[in-house]
N, C-alpha and C positions, 0 to 999 in steps of 0.2 A: 099648782103653786108654787112657789120658790119659799121653801118656809129655811126653818134657823137650822136643819141637821140639813139639807143640801147643802146649805152654804160651809159649815162645819165640817165637810166631809171632804171637800177638796173635789169634785167633784165637779163643780163649779166656776167658772174663771169669770172676775169681775169685768174683765176685757172684752170676755165674748157676753156676756150680757150688755155690757155697753156697744160693741156692735151691734148684736140686734135692736135696741132698742134705736140706733142712729136710721138706723134700715127701715125700723115699722115707721118714725116718724117724717121718713123723706119717699118709703112707700117705691124704692130701685137702688139695685148694686150699685148703680154706680154712682149715684147720688150720696150715699152711707160712705162710702171709699172716699170722694172729696171730702165730703166734710169729717173722717174721721182721720184726715192723709194718709191713708191705708191702699194699694192695690186692689185690684177687684180678688186677685186668687187669695192674698193674705186672709181680706171680709169675707168668701165664701167658704174656709177653712174653719177661722170662728163661730159662723152660723154652723155649721153643720158637726164642731165639739160639742156647740151648747144642743142642736136636736139631742145628737146620743146622747148626752145627757137626762135631757131629760123626754126621752124613749118616741120622741114625736117631731112629724114636720110641724116649725113652726110660721112656714109659710105657703101660699100656694100660690105656684109660679101661670100669673096670667098672661094677656099677649104684651101689654103695656102695662106692665107693674105688678108688682107684688100686694097679695092679700093676707090677711092674719085669717089663720087655720085656728080654729075654736082654742087647740091648744097655743096658740102666740097668744090670743084674746086673753085668757086664763093669767098671762103671767104678765102682759105688759103693764098693770096695774103695781106691781111687786116690782118690776125693774124701773119704772119713772120714778118709781118714789127711791131708788137705791142712786139713781142717776141723780135726781134734785141735792138729797143727802151728801155723796160726793161734791159737787157743786159746793154747796155752801160749806163744806167742809176744807177746800183749794181754796175758795171765795175768801173767809175767816183768815188761813194763814195765811195768803197774800197780804194780807191787807194787815199782821200783826211781824211780818216778814220782816228783817232792817232791810235786807235784800233788794234794789230799786227793779221793777219789774215791766219785761213792755208791756208798751199799753198800746191796744190797738181797739182803733175809732173804721168801725164799720159805715160806709155809708151812696151814697148814687153816684152813676159816674157825674155826673153835675158836681156835685155836691164836693166829690175825688178833684176833679178838675182843677177846682177853685182852691181846695186845700195845697196841692199840688203848686200852685204858682206861689204861693206864700209858705213854703215846707221850712224855707230858714229865718224865717220868723217865729213859727211852732217849735222847731227844736232850739234856738236860743234862746225863749220865755220858760219852754219848759225845761231843759235838759231830758227831757223822756226819750229812753228807748221807743219810738212812734211808728207803732206801722199803719197803712191803710188799705182796707179793704174795700175796693171798691165792686160791689154789688148789688142787684135789686133783689136779690134774698134778702130776708127777716134772721138774720144772726140772731141764736138766742144766746141773751145778753145771762139770763139765770147762769147757764149752761156752760159761760165762758166762751162762747165763741168768741166773743169781743165783749169790750170792757165801755165803749162808749157808742152808740150810735145815731148817725141824723137822719134825720127820714123828714122824708114829703109830703105833710098829709096824710099820714099816716101813723095817728100814734095808739099803740094799744092797750085797750082799756083793762086788760088783767095785768098779772104779774106786777111784784115787787121793785116798782121802778119808780123813781124820779126823773119827771121831765122837763124841761125847759123851751120855749120859742126863743129861738135866736137872731130869725128873720124870715124875709122873701126872698125867692129867686123870680125874677124874670124872664121872661124868653120872646125871641120874635126870629123874624126871614132875616138873613147877610147872603150878602152875594160880594163875588171878589168886585174890589172896587174899578171902577171903568169900567165891568162890565156892559153897564146901560146909562144910557145921559139919563135917562128918566122914566121911577116906576110906577109914576104914579098915572090911573087909570088901566086901561086893561094890556097884560104884557102879550100877547100876541105870542103865542106858542115859547114862551121862554123855559129852559129847562130848571128841574127844580127834581131835587134829592132828598126823599121823603123818608117817613117812618116806616116802619111793618105794620101794613094796610089792617086797622080792626072799625068794624062799625061802630064801640064805644062811643058813646058822645056827652057831656065835654071830654077829650081828650087833647094830646097834643099831636096823634097823627091824626085826626077827625081833622084838628082843625085844618092841619096843612093842607090836608085831603082838599078840605070845605074852599080854604082861600085861592087851591090851584084850580076849582073849578071856577069860581064866581070872577076869578080875572083870567083866564081863559089863557091859565100855564099847560106844562105839562110834568108828569112824575115822569125821569129819564132812569131813577135807580130807585131803591130804598135801602137804608141803610142801619141798622139798630144801635150802634156803638154812635157815641156822643165824639170821639177819636176821628172815625173815618168819616164823618161827616164836616167836620173841623176840617181835616187835609181833602175831601172834594169841595170845598168851599175855595178852600186857598187859590186853589191849581184849575178854578174858572168853569167847575163842570154843573155849576148852575146854585140857586137860589138851596136853604137848609136851614133847618130852624139850629137855634144854637141859645144857651142861656147866655142873658144881654153881659153880663162880665164879663165872659172873655171873649164872647163877639165885637163888644165896642172897644174894646183892650187890644186887640189886634189890627196894625192899622193897613192891613191888607186886605179886612171887611170891612164892608158898610149897610149901614140899617136898609130897609129895603120899605119895612112899614112899622107903625109904633106896635113899643110893646104892645098887645091886648091886653087888661086886665083878667079875662077869663084862661089865664095861663100862666096867671101870678100862680106859683105854691111859696105856703110857708115850712122853714126849715124848722124841726125839733129835735131836740139833743134826747136822748133816754142814758140813764145809766142804770145801776142795781143799787138798791137801796146799800149793798154788804158794801159797795166796791167805790161808793166816791166819795170817803175818806181817807181811802188809800192816798196817799202825798204824792204819788207819782199821777193817778186817775183825776185828782181836785184839781193839779196845776196845770193839764191838759182840757180838763175844764175850764178855768178861767181864760187859757188861752185862747180854747176857740170863743166865746162867750165874747172879749175883749175884741179879735178879730173879724166876727160876725158885727159890733157895733162900728166897729172903726170904719167897714165897707158896708154898709148898710144902704147910701144913695144907690151905691153901682150896683148892687145885689139887685136891687127890686129896681131897677134903672128908670128912677124916679126922676 
């Protein structure tokens, strides 16, 4: 265990413990290095230094992941408590500081693209130094990896978080204008740019695959990221799934089918209770609420 004597002796460094905690949570050196914004060699040195101080290995190196050793498991709870305390200290310091702090918003690619369309309005309304982190990963608000999270239909039940539903996103298939005169009935081998394949139902990828099969079309490529699919559709490479708020606003594209209710996803705003009253964070939260309210019908494709 990590005890007070260890902490006071100078043998342990908080940055080394932080490196261990991130690695334990990510299960890989690569993921932890990205989360901490460190190089892999630097992260490895910090872990080695902590292992030397504690007298044994903290991880077993398995083929595709790292697994905690008995020693690693024995110190994990203490390390997590230290991490929570450090994060709470930082959140409180930010709240009391007169210095304007950057506000980090994490969101999916679709929501991030919508925010980018209206970035000038957000900056003008808030005056904040705004960072948008486009990722599917659920960044930890308690650990200050982000200040505000915008998530689709995945609201965590635990954590000291304040949540608010902002609205809903509609999705459907789009094609380059003029690619085909009539999209009713069967599509006779029309090219489709799909999403990564999955057996999960319901899912966006599953809906696209089922529609392709039912209409007699064919998947010619699968692209995971929204900007790539949007570019492919604009260049006439085939139908693809897009959020309606982007597809409808693009004069080069047309809807192929009506937006299915099964693909509509609610967007929720999450903020840690300790950060919600920070002036910059509160200003961004209010601006996001107003933005989603102004564009509610376009977002939901109603």
